[in-house]
C-alpha positions, 0 to 999 in steps of 0.5 A: 175111420172109426167103427160103429158097434151095434146099439145096445139097450139098457133101462131107458138109456140109448147107448152107442159105441165107437172104436178108437184107432190109436192112443193119439186119436183118443187123446185128441178127441178127449182133450186135456183132462177129458175137457172136450168130452165134458163139453159134449156131455154138457151140450148133448145131455149124455155120458161119455166114457172109455172102455179099453179102446171103445168110447161109450156114449149113452143118454136118455135122448137119442138125438143127443147121443147121435149128435155126440157120436157125429161130433166124435166121428168128425174129430176122428176124421180131422185127426186122420187128416193130420190136423190134430193141432187144430182140435181145440175148445173153439173147434168143439164149440163150432162142431157142437153148434153145427151138428145141432143145425145140421151143418156138421158134414159141410163144415168138416168138408170145408176144413179139408182144402188148403188155401195157402201155406204160411212161411213156416209151412203150416196150411191155412184152411177154412174153419167154418162153412161161412169161411168156405163160401167166402173163399169160393167167392174170392176165387170166382168173383171180381169183387167180393164184399165180406161183412161180418163181426170181429174174429171171423177171419175176414182180413186174414183169409183175404190176405191168404187168398191174395198171397196164393194168387200171387204165388201162382202168378195169377196177379202181379201185385197185392194192394192193401188199403184202409180208411185212415179212421181211428177207432172209437173215441181214441185219436192219435193226432199227427203221426211221424214218418213217411206215408208208409209209417203214417198209415201203418197203424191203420193197416196193422191187421193186414200187415200181421197176416202178411208177415205170418204168410210170407215171413217178415223179411220176404214181406218187406222185400215184396213191399220194397219191389212194389209187389205189395203196396200199402196206401190209404184209401184216399190215395186210390183216386185217379188210378187204374189198377191192373192185374192186382188183388186189391184188399180194402179193410175196415170198409165200414169206415168209408163213405159210399162216395169213397167206396164207389171211387175205390170200386171204379179203380179196377183195371184188367185182370184185377179183383177186389175184396172189401171187408168190414164190420158194420157194428164197429163204425168209427166215422165222424158224427153225421157221416154214414157208412157206405158198406151196407149201402154199397152191398145193397146197390151192387150186390145183384151185379154179375161178378160181385158177391156179398158174403155175410159172416156171423157169430157162428164163424167166429174163430177166436176165443169162445168169449168173443163169440158170446160177446158178438151174440150178445151185441147182435141180440141187443141190436135186434131188440133195438131194431124191434123197438124202433119198428114198434114205435113207428107202428104206434106213431102211425096208429096215432 
């Protein structure tokens, strides 16, 4: 762990010092061409410099200085855990947001435990507090409903947790499904091939995660043996699914009747995860999405968890997070305008 050195006073400036333990740690914290510390300087209105092995953080605002110290401390901790490769621009943005909200310590703890390993032996870990709560829900609940924007890891983490349960023998198979609805205005028409080939485009995110975790060859062998099954959501009717982990992706594109049908397929020793982004509904006009309605109807039942991820859980490029925030703001303003219009209409 790093060493705090006693605070010194200069004219109107608060100064803190942190001892860097190794050159590698220093490089990980500072980033290429000091990019990471420049980000912190801008976010916290501080100046950060290096004097031999000591990092100096100074500024007029004590809160900004201490926030910068906390982020650097967290980066040192992450480095010491052998996670230097995970330190990138997106992580710096997340840590800056978390320290501002008072969630930094919990977020760093969330990064500690490994969910499973990829086929290359790389540990898959949570990157945000929201993701940690999501994994906890999937472990403890029979049914988990996860609603969140693009880039929050809903699909990937669901596959990772299912893969780990399969490796441990807690389940006998993984069943992956999704509504066969095309995105936006694009329509693919009739697709060639057998059932698996026809539904493959709709389940590509699930397949990508599957190949990353098991490797392409092993994943295909598991599919051939029926240990991993991929099928359209409509083909679930009439089945009873025992000792299986059922993953239903893009659930915002299913009606409440289809979701009810899927939920009632669960047999002994099975669990289900429904994931979806209610801001990306591709259902035909006049067909309502059933995901939010389902969450409100069954969310209070014991054994069912509803997890809501938001822009703070976005782990893709920073611009994705900003896009999600912009759309969330626009949606909130739209709802506010509708409420005001209703109030005006009532007064009339």
